[in-house]
PyMOL Python script that loads the backbone (N, CA, C, O; Angstrom):
from pymol import cmd

cmd.read_pdbstr("""\
ATOM      1  N   MET A   1       0.940  -1.095  -0.026  1.00  0.00           N
ATOM      2  CA  MET A   1      -0.228  -0.087   0.113  1.00  0.00           C
ATOM      3  C   MET A   1       0.770   1.304  -0.209  1.00  0.00           C
ATOM      4  O   MET A   1       1.984   1.175  -0.045  1.00  0.00           O
ATOM      5  N   ASP A   2       0.459   2.039  -0.465  1.00  0.00           N
ATOM      6  CA  ASP A   2       1.145   3.421  -0.889  1.00  0.00           C
ATOM      7  C   ASP A   2       1.162   4.090   0.601  1.00  0.00           C
ATOM      8  O   ASP A   2       0.108   4.136   1.235  1.00  0.00           O
ATOM      9  N   PRO A   3       2.376   4.611   1.150  1.00  0.00           N
ATOM     10  CA  PRO A   3       2.615   4.918   2.686  1.00  0.00           C
ATOM     11  C   PRO A   3       1.183   6.184   2.934  1.00  0.00           C
ATOM     12  O   PRO A   3       0.348   6.207   3.839  1.00  0.00           O
ATOM     13  N   GLN A   4       1.332   7.026   1.872  1.00  0.00           N
ATOM     14  CA  GLN A   4       0.296   8.219   1.910  1.00  0.00           C
ATOM     15  C   GLN A   4      -1.016   7.506   2.245  1.00  0.00           C
ATOM     16  O   GLN A   4      -1.759   7.944   3.124  1.00  0.00           O
ATOM     17  N   VAL A   5      -1.185   6.841   1.818  1.00  0.00           N
ATOM     18  CA  VAL A   5      -2.830   6.329   1.685  1.00  0.00           C
ATOM     19  C   VAL A   5      -3.140   5.460   3.083  1.00  0.00           C
ATOM     20  O   VAL A   5      -4.159   5.508   3.772  1.00  0.00           O
ATOM     21  N   ALA A   6      -1.670   4.472   3.328  1.00  0.00           N
ATOM     22  CA  ALA A   6      -1.877   3.784   4.458  1.00  0.00           C
ATOM     23  C   ALA A   6      -2.172   4.859   5.738  1.00  0.00           C
ATOM     24  O   ALA A   6      -3.098   4.686   6.530  1.00  0.00           O
ATOM     25  N   VAL A   7      -1.270   5.946   5.799  1.00  0.00           N
ATOM     26  CA  VAL A   7      -1.316   6.982   6.489  1.00  0.00           C
ATOM     27  C   VAL A   7      -2.788   7.691   6.839  1.00  0.00           C
ATOM     28  O   VAL A   7      -3.259   7.743   7.975  1.00  0.00           O
ATOM     29  N   ARG A   8      -3.387   8.199   5.696  1.00  0.00           N
ATOM     30  CA  ARG A   8      -4.740   8.420   5.410  1.00  0.00           C
ATOM     31  C   ARG A   8      -5.842   7.740   6.226  1.00  0.00           C
ATOM     32  O   ARG A   8      -6.711   8.290   6.903  1.00  0.00           O
ATOM     33  N   ILE A   9      -5.599   6.229   5.997  1.00  0.00           N
ATOM     34  CA  ILE A   9      -6.552   5.262   6.292  1.00  0.00           C
ATOM     35  C   ILE A   9      -6.187   4.976   8.086  1.00  0.00           C
ATOM     36  O   ILE A   9      -7.035   5.311   8.913  1.00  0.00           O
ATOM     37  N   ILE A  10      -5.128   4.467   8.442  1.00  0.00           N
ATOM     38  CA  ILE A  10      -5.023   4.146   9.366  1.00  0.00           C
ATOM     39  C   ILE A  10      -4.893   5.187  10.628  1.00  0.00           C
ATOM     40  O   ILE A  10      -5.121   4.708  11.738  1.00  0.00           O
ATOM     41  N   GLN A  11      -4.587   6.401  10.554  1.00  0.00           N
ATOM     42  CA  GLN A  11      -4.030   7.643  11.294  1.00  0.00           C
ATOM     43  C   GLN A  11      -5.037   8.371  10.959  1.00  0.00           C
ATOM     44  O   GLN A  11      -4.899   9.524  11.368  1.00  0.00           O
ATOM     45  N   ARG A  12      -6.271   8.139  10.224  1.00  0.00           N
ATOM     46  CA  ARG A  12      -7.152   8.932  10.016  1.00  0.00           C
ATOM     47  C   ARG A  12      -7.901   9.946  11.229  1.00  0.00           C
ATOM     48  O   ARG A  12      -8.015  11.162  11.074  1.00  0.00           O
ATOM     49  N   ARG A  13      -8.290   9.348  12.219  1.00  0.00           N
ATOM     50  CA  ARG A  13      -8.934  10.374  13.226  1.00  0.00           C
ATOM     51  C   ARG A  13      -7.756  11.012  14.271  1.00  0.00           C
ATOM     52  O   ARG A  13      -8.049  11.863  15.111  1.00  0.00           O
ATOM     53  N   GLU A  14      -6.413  10.490  14.102  1.00  0.00           N
ATOM     54  CA  GLU A  14      -5.305  11.377  14.554  1.00  0.00           C
ATOM     55  C   GLU A  14      -5.274  12.898  14.242  1.00  0.00           C
ATOM     56  O   GLU A  14      -5.066  13.867  14.973  1.00  0.00           O
ATOM     57  N   LEU A  15      -5.577  12.776  12.776  1.00  0.00           N
ATOM     58  CA  LEU A  15      -5.496  13.644  11.718  1.00  0.00           C
ATOM     59  C   LEU A  15      -6.720  14.746  11.625  1.00  0.00           C
ATOM     60  O   LEU A  15      -6.603  15.964  11.492  1.00  0.00           O
ATOM     61  N   GLU A  16      -7.840  14.025  11.725  1.00  0.00           N
ATOM     62  CA  GLU A  16      -8.880  14.997  11.397  1.00  0.00           C
ATOM     63  C   GLU A  16      -9.251  16.014  11.858  1.00  0.00           C
ATOM     64  O   GLU A  16     -10.121  16.676  11.292  1.00  0.00           O
ATOM     65  N   HIS A  17      -8.650  16.419  13.073  1.00  0.00           N
ATOM     66  CA  HIS A  17      -8.737  17.673  13.938  1.00  0.00           C
ATOM     67  C   HIS A  17      -7.986  19.056  13.488  1.00  0.00           C
ATOM     68  O   HIS A  17      -8.144  20.198  13.920  1.00  0.00           O
ATOM     69  N   LEU A  18      -6.891  18.428  12.210  1.00  0.00           N
ATOM     70  CA  LEU A  18      -5.850  19.226  11.859  1.00  0.00           C
ATOM     71  C   LEU A  18      -6.358  20.028  10.354  1.00  0.00           C
ATOM     72  O   LEU A  18      -6.940  19.412   9.461  1.00  0.00           O
ATOM     73  N   SER A  19      -6.037  21.409  10.283  1.00  0.00           N
ATOM     74  CA  SER A  19      -6.433  21.733   9.132  1.00  0.00           C
ATOM     75  C   SER A  19      -6.122  21.178   7.924  1.00  0.00           C
ATOM     76  O   SER A  19      -5.464  20.139   7.984  1.00  0.00           O
ATOM     77  N   PRO A  20      -6.419  21.594   6.829  1.00  0.00           N
ATOM     78  CA  PRO A  20      -6.100  20.706   5.552  1.00  0.00           C
ATOM     79  C   PRO A  20      -4.457  20.973   5.235  1.00  0.00           C
ATOM     80  O   PRO A  20      -3.831  20.038   4.736  1.00  0.00           O
ATOM     81  N   GLU A  21      -3.854  22.068   5.482  1.00  0.00           N
ATOM     82  CA  GLU A  21      -2.497  22.329   5.386  1.00  0.00           C
ATOM     83  C   GLU A  21      -1.681  21.501   6.468  1.00  0.00           C
ATOM     84  O   GLU A  21      -0.921  20.627   6.051  1.00  0.00           O
ATOM     85  N   GLU A  22      -1.777  21.694   7.653  1.00  0.00           N
ATOM     86  CA  GLU A  22      -1.304  20.827   8.743  1.00  0.00           C
ATOM     87  C   GLU A  22      -1.589  19.561   8.218  1.00  0.00           C
ATOM     88  O   GLU A  22      -0.580  18.982   7.817  1.00  0.00           O
ATOM     89  N   ARG A  23      -3.020  18.721   8.045  1.00  0.00           N
ATOM     90  CA  ARG A  23      -2.963  17.640   7.885  1.00  0.00           C
ATOM     91  C   ARG A  23      -1.988  16.959   6.416  1.00  0.00           C
ATOM     92  O   ARG A  23      -1.541  15.829   6.221  1.00  0.00           O
ATOM     93  N   ARG A  24      -1.950  17.870   5.808  1.00  0.00           N
ATOM     94  CA  ARG A  24      -0.882  17.645   4.310  1.00  0.00           C
ATOM     95  C   ARG A  24       0.406  17.272   4.824  1.00  0.00           C
ATOM     96  O   ARG A  24       0.863  16.134   4.721  1.00  0.00           O
ATOM     97  N   ARG A  25       0.962  18.190   5.353  1.00  0.00           N
ATOM     98  CA  ARG A  25       2.257  18.147   6.195  1.00  0.00           C
ATOM     99  C   ARG A  25       2.445  17.083   6.890  1.00  0.00           C
ATOM    100  O   ARG A  25       3.417  16.459   6.463  1.00  0.00           O
ATOM    101  N   GLU A  26       1.964  16.617   7.738  1.00  0.00           N
ATOM    102  CA  GLU A  26       1.549  15.431   8.841  1.00  0.00           C
ATOM    103  C   GLU A  26       1.428  14.147   7.860  1.00  0.00           C
ATOM    104  O   GLU A  26       2.131  13.169   8.116  1.00  0.00           O
ATOM    105  N   VAL A  27       0.706  14.127   6.934  1.00  0.00           N
ATOM    106  CA  VAL A  27       0.625  12.938   5.989  1.00  0.00           C
ATOM    107  C   VAL A  27       1.778  12.442   5.555  1.00  0.00           C
ATOM    108  O   VAL A  27       2.150  11.272   5.650  1.00  0.00           O
ATOM    109  N   GLU A  28       2.709  13.929   4.767  1.00  0.00           N
ATOM    110  CA  GLU A  28       4.288  13.568   4.407  1.00  0.00           C
ATOM    111  C   GLU A  28       4.799  13.371   5.121  1.00  0.00           C
ATOM    112  O   GLU A  28       5.442  12.337   4.938  1.00  0.00           O
ATOM    113  N   THR A  29       4.974  13.879   6.156  1.00  0.00           N
ATOM    114  CA  THR A  29       5.835  13.542   7.499  1.00  0.00           C
ATOM    115  C   THR A  29       5.721  11.882   7.560  1.00  0.00           C
ATOM    116  O   THR A  29       6.650  11.196   7.134  1.00  0.00           O
ATOM    117  N   ARG A  30       4.905  11.475   7.938  1.00  0.00           N
ATOM    118  CA  ARG A  30       4.512   9.968   8.600  1.00  0.00           C
ATOM    119  C   ARG A  30       4.270   9.014   7.471  1.00  0.00           C
ATOM    120  O   ARG A  30       3.995   7.864   7.811  1.00  0.00           O
ATOM    121  N   ALA A  31       4.325   9.298   6.102  1.00  0.00           N
ATOM    122  CA  ALA A  31       4.558   8.690   5.224  1.00  0.00           C
ATOM    123  C   ALA A  31       5.716   8.209   4.900  1.00  0.00           C
ATOM    124  O   ALA A  31       6.017   7.059   4.581  1.00  0.00           O
ATOM    125  N   ALA A  32       6.404   9.217   5.004  1.00  0.00           N
ATOM    126  CA  ALA A  32       8.087   9.376   4.723  1.00  0.00           C
ATOM    127  C   ALA A  32       8.501   7.997   5.588  1.00  0.00           C
ATOM    128  O   ALA A  32       8.932   6.931   5.149  1.00  0.00           O
ATOM    129  N   ALA A  33       8.241   8.362   6.859  1.00  0.00           N
ATOM    130  CA  ALA A  33       8.829   7.332   7.976  1.00  0.00           C
ATOM    131  C   ALA A  33       8.103   6.082   7.757  1.00  0.00           C
ATOM    132  O   ALA A  33       8.761   5.137   8.193  1.00  0.00           O
ATOM    133  N   ILE A  34       7.242   5.809   7.360  1.00  0.00           N
ATOM    134  CA  ILE A  34       6.732   4.505   6.760  1.00  0.00           C
ATOM    135  C   ILE A  34       7.337   4.126   5.648  1.00  0.00           C
ATOM    136  O   ILE A  34       7.960   3.070   5.541  1.00  0.00           O
ATOM    137  N   ALA A  35       7.179   5.029   4.686  1.00  0.00           N
ATOM    138  CA  ALA A  35       8.125   3.996   3.542  1.00  0.00           C
ATOM    139  C   ALA A  35       9.673   3.756   3.998  1.00  0.00           C
ATOM    140  O   ALA A  35      10.160   2.729   3.525  1.00  0.00           O
ATOM    141  N   GLU A  36      10.520   4.522   4.827  1.00  0.00           N
ATOM    142  CA  GLU A  36      11.379   4.397   5.443  1.00  0.00           C
ATOM    143  C   GLU A  36      11.593   2.920   6.340  1.00  0.00           C
ATOM    144  O   GLU A  36      12.425   2.025   6.198  1.00  0.00           O
ATOM    145  N   ASP A  37      10.907   3.021   6.934  1.00  0.00           N
ATOM    146  CA  ASP A  37      10.557   1.699   7.633  1.00  0.00           C
ATOM    147  C   ASP A  37      10.589   0.391   7.002  1.00  0.00           C
ATOM    148  O   ASP A  37      11.195  -0.603   7.402  1.00  0.00           O
ATOM    149  N   ASN A  38       9.588   0.558   5.574  1.00  0.00           N
ATOM    150  CA  ASN A  38       9.153  -0.516   4.703  1.00  0.00           C
ATOM    151  C   ASN A  38      10.248  -0.736   3.562  1.00  0.00           C
ATOM    152  O   ASN A  38      10.048  -1.436   2.570  1.00  0.00           O
ATOM    153  N   SER A  39      11.162  -0.204   3.769  1.00  0.00           N
ATOM    154  CA  SER A  39      12.222  -0.419   2.801  1.00  0.00           C
ATOM    155  C   SER A  39      12.622  -1.609   2.455  1.00  0.00           C
ATOM    156  O   SER A  39      12.862  -2.344   3.414  1.00  0.00           O
ATOM    157  N   ILE A  40      12.799  -2.116   1.281  1.00  0.00           N
ATOM    158  CA  ILE A  40      13.242  -3.791   1.103  1.00  0.00           C
ATOM    159  C   ILE A  40      14.542  -4.087   1.678  1.00  0.00           C
ATOM    160  O   ILE A  40      14.909  -5.145   2.191  1.00  0.00           O
ATOM    161  N   TYR A  41      15.214  -2.964   1.516  1.00  0.00           N
ATOM    162  CA  TYR A  41      16.748  -2.728   2.065  1.00  0.00           C
ATOM    163  C   TYR A  41      16.753  -2.953   3.594  1.00  0.00           C
ATOM    164  O   TYR A  41      17.621  -3.740   3.971  1.00  0.00           O
ATOM    165  N   GLY A  42      15.921  -2.398   4.597  1.00  0.00           N
ATOM    166  CA  GLY A  42      15.869  -2.330   5.662  1.00  0.00           C
ATOM    167  C   GLY A  42      15.113  -4.078   6.097  1.00  0.00           C
ATOM    168  O   GLY A  42      15.610  -4.701   7.035  1.00  0.00           O
ATOM    169  N   ALA A  43      14.329  -4.475   5.568  1.00  0.00           N
ATOM    170  CA  ALA A  43      13.609  -5.803   5.656  1.00  0.00           C
ATOM    171  C   ALA A  43      14.702  -6.889   5.521  1.00  0.00           C
ATOM    172  O   ALA A  43      14.838  -7.773   6.366  1.00  0.00           O
ATOM    173  N   ALA A  44      15.588  -6.763   4.254  1.00  0.00           N
ATOM    174  CA  ALA A  44      16.591  -7.862   4.015  1.00  0.00           C
ATOM    175  C   ALA A  44      17.509  -7.481   4.957  1.00  0.00           C
ATOM    176  O   ALA A  44      18.028  -8.484   5.445  1.00  0.00           O
ATOM    177  N   GLY A  45      17.979  -6.353   5.472  1.00  0.00           N
ATOM    178  CA  GLY A  45      18.999  -6.324   6.729  1.00  0.00           C
ATOM    179  C   GLY A  45      18.170  -7.242   7.939  1.00  0.00           C
ATOM    180  O   GLY A  45      18.660  -8.188   8.555  1.00  0.00           O
ATOM    181  N   MET A  46      17.410  -6.940   8.027  1.00  0.00           N
ATOM    182  CA  MET A  46      16.565  -7.708   9.390  1.00  0.00           C
ATOM    183  C   MET A  46      16.304  -9.208   9.367  1.00  0.00           C
ATOM    184  O   MET A  46      15.849  -9.801  10.345  1.00  0.00           O
ATOM    185  N   MET A  47      16.651  -9.877   8.057  1.00  0.00           N
ATOM    186  CA  MET A  47      16.322 -10.781   7.670  1.00  0.00           C
ATOM    187  C   MET A  47      14.878 -11.338   7.480  1.00  0.00           C
ATOM    188  O   MET A  47      14.604 -12.526   7.649  1.00  0.00           O
ATOM    189  N   ARG A  48      14.054 -10.463   7.146  1.00  0.00           N
ATOM    190  CA  ARG A  48      13.052 -10.579   6.957  1.00  0.00           C
ATOM    191  C   ARG A  48      12.284 -10.620   5.691  1.00  0.00           C
ATOM    192  O   ARG A  48      11.097 -10.341   5.520  1.00  0.00           O
ATOM    193  N   VAL A  49      13.545 -11.185   4.471  1.00  0.00           N
ATOM    194  CA  VAL A  49      13.126 -11.438   3.288  1.00  0.00           C
ATOM    195  C   VAL A  49      13.507 -12.958   3.075  1.00  0.00           C
ATOM    196  O   VAL A  49      14.715 -13.186   3.127  1.00  0.00           O
ATOM    197  N   ASP A  50      12.854 -13.798   2.894  1.00  0.00           N
ATOM    198  CA  ASP A  50      12.847 -15.401   2.502  1.00  0.00           C
ATOM    199  C   ASP A  50      13.846 -15.625   1.176  1.00  0.00           C
ATOM    200  O   ASP A  50      14.845 -16.342   1.140  1.00  0.00           O
ATOM    201  N   GLU A  51      13.432 -15.014   0.371  1.00  0.00           N
ATOM    202  CA  GLU A  51      14.172 -14.947  -0.678  1.00  0.00           C
ATOM    203  C   GLU A  51      14.002 -14.000  -2.102  1.00  0.00           C
ATOM    204  O   GLU A  51      12.993 -13.295  -2.085  1.00  0.00           O
ATOM    205  N   VAL A  52      14.742 -13.907  -3.168  1.00  0.00           N
ATOM    206  CA  VAL A  52      14.639 -12.867  -4.089  1.00  0.00           C
ATOM    207  C   VAL A  52      14.283 -13.773  -5.345  1.00  0.00           C
ATOM    208  O   VAL A  52      14.918 -14.791  -5.617  1.00  0.00           O
ATOM    209  N   ILE A  53      13.100 -13.258  -6.154  1.00  0.00           N
ATOM    210  CA  ILE A  53      12.670 -14.136  -7.296  1.00  0.00           C
ATOM    211  C   ILE A  53      12.952 -13.278  -8.484  1.00  0.00           C
ATOM    212  O   ILE A  53      12.783 -12.058  -8.485  1.00  0.00           O
ATOM    213  N   ASP A  54      13.405 -13.999  -9.526  1.00  0.00           N
ATOM    214  CA  ASP A  54      13.427 -13.493 -10.764  1.00  0.00           C
ATOM    215  C   ASP A  54      12.187 -12.932 -10.610  1.00  0.00           C
ATOM    216  O   ASP A  54      11.423 -13.292  -9.714  1.00  0.00           O
ATOM    217  N   PRO A  55      11.790 -11.644 -11.814  1.00  0.00           N
ATOM    218  CA  PRO A  55      10.416 -10.805 -11.703  1.00  0.00           C
ATOM    219  C   PRO A  55       9.798 -11.889 -12.863  1.00  0.00           C
ATOM    220  O   PRO A  55       8.583 -12.044 -12.733  1.00  0.00           O
ATOM    221  N   ALA A  56      10.253 -12.464 -13.684  1.00  0.00           N
ATOM    222  CA  ALA A  56       9.580 -13.364 -14.269  1.00  0.00           C
ATOM    223  C   ALA A  56       8.888 -14.456 -14.185  1.00  0.00           C
ATOM    224  O   ALA A  56       8.174 -14.989 -15.034  1.00  0.00           O
ATOM    225  N   GLU A  57       9.191 -14.840 -12.864  1.00  0.00           N
ATOM    226  CA  GLU A  57       8.903 -16.119 -12.161  1.00  0.00           C
ATOM    227  C   GLU A  57       7.927 -15.413 -11.066  1.00  0.00           C
ATOM    228  O   GLU A  57       7.666 -16.044 -10.042  1.00  0.00           O
ATOM    229  N   THR A  58       7.285 -13.874 -11.303  1.00  0.00           N
ATOM    230  CA  THR A  58       5.861 -13.911 -10.385  1.00  0.00           C
ATOM    231  C   THR A  58       4.845 -14.305 -10.504  1.00  0.00           C
ATOM    232  O   THR A  58       4.223 -14.707  -9.520  1.00  0.00           O
ATOM    233  N   ARG A  59       4.413 -14.325 -11.530  1.00  0.00           N
ATOM    234  CA  ARG A  59       2.939 -14.974 -12.025  1.00  0.00           C
ATOM    235  C   ARG A  59       3.464 -16.496 -11.611  1.00  0.00           C
ATOM    236  O   ARG A  59       3.236 -16.549 -10.402  1.00  0.00           O
ATOM    237  N   LEU A  60       3.735 -17.077 -11.797  1.00  0.00           N
ATOM    238  CA  LEU A  60       4.028 -18.954 -11.401  1.00  0.00           C
ATOM    239  C   LEU A  60       4.166 -18.958  -9.863  1.00  0.00           C
ATOM    240  O   LEU A  60       3.500 -19.797  -9.256  1.00  0.00           O
ATOM    241  N   ARG A  61       4.784 -18.299  -9.316  1.00  0.00           N
ATOM    242  CA  ARG A  61       5.064 -17.908  -7.764  1.00  0.00           C
ATOM    243  C   ARG A  61       3.482 -17.827  -7.117  1.00  0.00           C
ATOM    244  O   ARG A  61       2.967 -18.602  -6.312  1.00  0.00           O
ATOM    245  N   LEU A  62       3.042 -16.915  -7.598  1.00  0.00           N
ATOM    246  CA  LEU A  62       1.618 -16.295  -7.020  1.00  0.00           C
ATOM    247  C   LEU A  62       0.546 -17.472  -7.657  1.00  0.00           C
ATOM    248  O   LEU A  62      -0.483 -17.738  -7.036  1.00  0.00           O
ATOM    249  N   ALA A  63       0.777 -17.947  -8.558  1.00  0.00           N
ATOM    250  CA  ALA A  63      -0.327 -19.074  -8.997  1.00  0.00           C
ATOM    251  C   ALA A  63      -0.053 -20.148  -7.769  1.00  0.00           C
ATOM    252  O   ALA A  63      -0.849 -20.732  -7.034  1.00  0.00           O
ATOM    253  N   ILE A  64       1.011 -20.168  -7.822  1.00  0.00           N
ATOM    254  CA  ILE A  64       1.165 -21.804  -6.695  1.00  0.00           C
ATOM    255  C   ILE A  64       0.639 -21.255  -5.513  1.00  0.00           C
ATOM    256  O   ILE A  64      -0.378 -21.817  -5.109  1.00  0.00           O
ATOM    257  N   ARG A  65       1.103 -20.205  -4.778  1.00  0.00           N
ATOM    258  CA  ARG A  65       0.453 -19.959  -3.675  1.00  0.00           C
ATOM    259  C   ARG A  65      -0.929 -19.814  -3.331  1.00  0.00           C
ATOM    260  O   ARG A  65      -1.450 -20.146  -2.266  1.00  0.00           O
ATOM    261  N   LEU A  66      -1.553 -19.212  -4.466  1.00  0.00           N
ATOM    262  CA  LEU A  66      -3.166 -19.196  -4.480  1.00  0.00           C
ATOM    263  C   LEU A  66      -3.806 -20.504  -4.424  1.00  0.00           C
ATOM    264  O   LEU A  66      -4.921 -20.587  -3.908  1.00  0.00           O
ATOM    265  N   ASP A  67      -3.187 -21.605  -4.929  1.00  0.00           N
ATOM    266  CA  ASP A  67      -3.878 -22.376  -5.440  1.00  0.00           C
ATOM    267  C   ASP A  67      -3.446 -23.173  -3.838  1.00  0.00           C
ATOM    268  O   ASP A  67      -4.388 -23.682  -3.231  1.00  0.00           O
ATOM    269  N   GLU A  68      -2.479 -23.229  -3.403  1.00  0.00           N
ATOM    270  CA  GLU A  68      -2.131 -23.668  -1.667  1.00  0.00           C
ATOM    271  C   GLU A  68      -3.295 -22.847  -0.979  1.00  0.00           C
ATOM    272  O   GLU A  68      -3.918 -23.578  -0.208  1.00  0.00           O
ATOM    273  N   LEU A  69      -3.641 -21.926  -1.007  1.00  0.00           N
ATOM    274  CA  LEU A  69      -4.558 -20.902  -0.348  1.00  0.00           C
ATOM    275  C   LEU A  69      -6.033 -21.424  -0.769  1.00  0.00           C
ATOM    276  O   LEU A  69      -6.920 -21.111   0.026  1.00  0.00           O
ATOM    277  N   SER A  70      -6.332 -21.998  -1.637  1.00  0.00           N
ATOM    278  CA  SER A  70      -7.598 -21.873  -2.309  1.00  0.00           C
ATOM    279  C   SER A  70      -8.592 -22.726  -1.203  1.00  0.00           C
ATOM    280  O   SER A  70      -9.772 -22.409  -1.056  1.00  0.00           O
ATOM    281  N   GLY A  71      -8.059 -23.668  -0.568  1.00  0.00           N
ATOM    282  CA  GLY A  71      -8.908 -24.686   0.299  1.00  0.00           C
ATOM    283  C   GLY A  71      -9.327 -24.422   1.670  1.00  0.00           C
ATOM    284  O   GLY A  71      -9.974 -25.163   2.409  1.00  0.00           O
ATOM    285  N   ARG A  72      -8.701 -22.850   1.982  1.00  0.00           N
ATOM    286  CA  ARG A  72      -8.886 -22.211   3.284  1.00  0.00           C
ATOM    287  C   ARG A  72     -10.169 -21.666   3.324  1.00  0.00           C
ATOM    288  O   ARG A  72     -10.781 -21.146   2.391  1.00  0.00           O
ATOM    289  N   GLU A  73     -10.565 -21.840   4.595  1.00  0.00           N
ATOM    290  CA  GLU A  73     -12.005 -21.512   5.097  1.00  0.00           C
ATOM    291  C   GLU A  73     -11.719 -19.610   5.254  1.00  0.00           C
ATOM    292  O   GLU A  73     -10.781 -19.248   5.965  1.00  0.00           O
ATOM    293  N   ALA A  74     -12.528 -18.624   4.599  1.00  0.00           N
ATOM    294  CA  ALA A  74     -12.447 -17.671   4.982  1.00  0.00           C
ATOM    295  C   ALA A  74     -12.718 -17.172   6.015  1.00  0.00           C
ATOM    296  O   ALA A  74     -13.576 -17.638   6.764  1.00  0.00           O
ATOM    297  N   THR A  75     -12.031 -16.110   6.266  1.00  0.00           N
ATOM    298  CA  THR A  75     -12.625 -15.571   8.019  1.00  0.00           C
ATOM    299  C   THR A  75     -12.661 -13.862   7.904  1.00  0.00           C
ATOM    300  O   THR A  75     -11.970 -13.180   7.148  1.00  0.00           O
ATOM    301  N   ASP A  76     -13.401 -13.515   8.618  1.00  0.00           N
ATOM    302  CA  ASP A  76     -13.994 -12.044   8.823  1.00  0.00           C
ATOM    303  C   ASP A  76     -12.755 -11.197   8.559  1.00  0.00           C
ATOM    304  O   ASP A  76     -11.863 -11.714   9.231  1.00  0.00           O
ATOM    305  N   SER A  77     -12.173  -9.931   7.770  1.00  0.00           N
ATOM    306  CA  SER A  77     -11.278  -9.493   7.972  1.00  0.00           C
ATOM    307  C   SER A  77     -11.138  -8.061   8.536  1.00  0.00           C
ATOM    308  O   SER A  77     -12.031  -7.368   8.047  1.00  0.00           O
ATOM    309  N   PHE A  78     -10.253  -7.265   9.490  1.00  0.00           N
ATOM    310  CA  PHE A  78     -10.523  -6.356   9.795  1.00  0.00           C
ATOM    311  C   PHE A  78     -10.278  -5.391   8.864  1.00  0.00           C
ATOM    312  O   PHE A  78     -10.136  -4.255   9.319  1.00  0.00           O
ATOM    313  N   LEU A  79     -10.175  -5.556   7.500  1.00  0.00           N
ATOM    314  CA  LEU A  79      -9.844  -4.703   6.705  1.00  0.00           C
ATOM    315  C   LEU A  79     -10.969  -4.137   6.216  1.00  0.00           C
ATOM    316  O   LEU A  79     -10.829  -3.063   5.631  1.00  0.00           O
ATOM    317  N   ALA A  80     -12.318  -4.713   6.338  1.00  0.00           N
ATOM    318  CA  ALA A  80     -13.617  -4.698   5.649  1.00  0.00           C
ATOM    319  C   ALA A  80     -14.260  -3.716   6.300  1.00  0.00           C
ATOM    320  O   ALA A  80     -15.248  -3.209   5.768  1.00  0.00           O
ATOM    321  N   SER A  81     -13.699  -3.169   7.876  1.00  0.00           N
ATOM    322  CA  SER A  81     -13.925  -1.884   8.609  1.00  0.00           C
ATOM    323  C   SER A  81     -13.117  -0.757   8.700  1.00  0.00           C
ATOM    324  O   SER A  81     -13.225   0.067   9.609  1.00  0.00           O
ATOM    325  N   TRP A  82     -12.149  -0.676   7.610  1.00  0.00           N
ATOM    326  CA  TRP A  82     -11.391   0.533   7.458  1.00  0.00           C
ATOM    327  C   TRP A  82     -12.305   1.744   6.626  1.00  0.00           C
ATOM    328  O   TRP A  82     -13.099   1.584   5.699  1.00  0.00           O
ATOM    329  N   PRO A  83     -11.975   2.738   7.168  1.00  0.00           N
ATOM    330  CA  PRO A  83     -12.966   3.752   6.499  1.00  0.00           C
ATOM    331  C   PRO A  83     -11.832   4.398   5.282  1.00  0.00           C
ATOM    332  O   PRO A  83     -10.614   4.386   5.459  1.00  0.00           O
ATOM    333  N   VAL A  84     -12.461   4.914   4.116  1.00  0.00           N
ATOM    334  CA  VAL A  84     -11.695   4.930   2.929  1.00  0.00           C
ATOM    335  C   VAL A  84     -11.587   6.352   2.668  1.00  0.00           C
ATOM    336  O   VAL A  84     -10.893   6.711   1.717  1.00  0.00           O
ATOM    337  N   SER A  85     -12.192   7.220   3.398  1.00  0.00           N
ATOM    338  CA  SER A  85     -11.891   8.555   2.970  1.00  0.00           C
ATOM    339  C   SER A  85     -12.138   9.536   4.082  1.00  0.00           C
ATOM    340  O   SER A  85     -12.888   9.092   4.952  1.00  0.00           O
ATOM    341  N   TRP A  86     -11.786  10.505   4.232  1.00  0.00           N
ATOM    342  CA  TRP A  86     -11.828  11.602   5.336  1.00  0.00           C
ATOM    343  C   TRP A  86     -13.144  11.608   5.941  1.00  0.00           C
ATOM    344  O   TRP A  86     -13.404  12.402   6.845  1.00  0.00           O
TER     345      TRP A  86
END
""", "prot")
cmd.dss("prot")
cmd.show_as("cartoon", "prot")
cmd.util.cbc("prot")
cmd.orient("prot")
């Protein structure tokens, strides 16, 4: 997810009292922090990356994983209750 979108969704209540200009600046600041925290280099450095695959293999890898998950029972998702606008 784009870091700015994530901030607007996850931290909406914390930011809604700010003026539009203050909100824009705060979203940019928080989004930059999220982007830095979610860097692939940081994840790799913390050994959270299991493997690097050739981009040409992406479709096959996704198909295999989706096939593995296709028999799982669906559960309620907390994402369904997320607000999508201010």
